[in-house]
N, C-alpha and C positions, 0 to 999 in steps of 0.2 A: 504494500500500500504506500502511495506517495505521501510525503508530508505536506500539510497545508502550507501554502505560501505565507510568508510573514505579512503582517498587516501593512508595514511600510512598503513592501513590494507591491501589494495590491493597490495601494494609494498611488504609487508611481505609475503603475500600468493604467490606472484610471486617468491620470494626468496626461499620459501619452495619447490615449484615445481621445480625450478632450482636445488636445493640441492638434491632432490630425484633423479634427472637425474644424478648428479655426483655420487651418491651412486650406482646407477645401473651400471655405468661404472666401478667403483671400484670392485663391486661384481663379475662382469664378469672376470676381471683380477684375482681376488682372486681364482675363481673357476678353472681357467686355470693353476694356479701355487700354489696349496694348500701347497706344501712342500718346496716352493722356498724361497729365501732370502727376497723377497719383500712382502711376505704374511703379516708378522707382521706390517710393516709400513703402508700397505694398510688398515689393520684392525684398527689400531690406528687412521688413518685419517677418516675412515668411522664412527668410534665412535665419533670423534670430530664433524663431519658433523651432526650426529644425535643430538648431544648436541645443536648445533646452530639452528637446525630445531625446537627443543622443546623450545628453548629460544624465537625464533620468535613467535611461536604459543602462548606462555604464555603472550605475549604482545598484542595479538589481542583482539578485542571485540568479544562477544559471538557468534554472527551469523557467522561471517567470520572464527572464530576459528573452528566451526563445519565443515565448508568446508575444512579447512586445515586438520582436522583429517580424513576426507574422502579421501583426496589426499594421506595421508601417511599410511592408514590402511593396505593395502595389502603388500607394501614393508616393513613396520615395522614388521608385523606379520611374514613374511617370514624371515626377518633378525634375529629376536629373536629366531625363531625356529631353524635356521641353524647355527647361529654364537654365540648366547647368548650374555651376557654382562659380561665383566670382572669387577672385583672390582674397585671401584672408585679410581682414582689416587690422 
């Protein structure tokens, strides 16, 4: 029988899921306004959210970390494919 994930890992996984939802909202706005004034600020914010997501995942225990990677696999792959990553600030 597998041990129950720690409460802190469950909270981190919930944060990851919530942040993926925020990213989806931003990407929808970015797609509507590719050449608009808000595109760059939205892109910067999405990049920051991804950093926070990976920070949370790095703090998780192994098993729950795998679940988190499954949660972000499709949106991360899509994001990298369409928007790439700018150089580190």
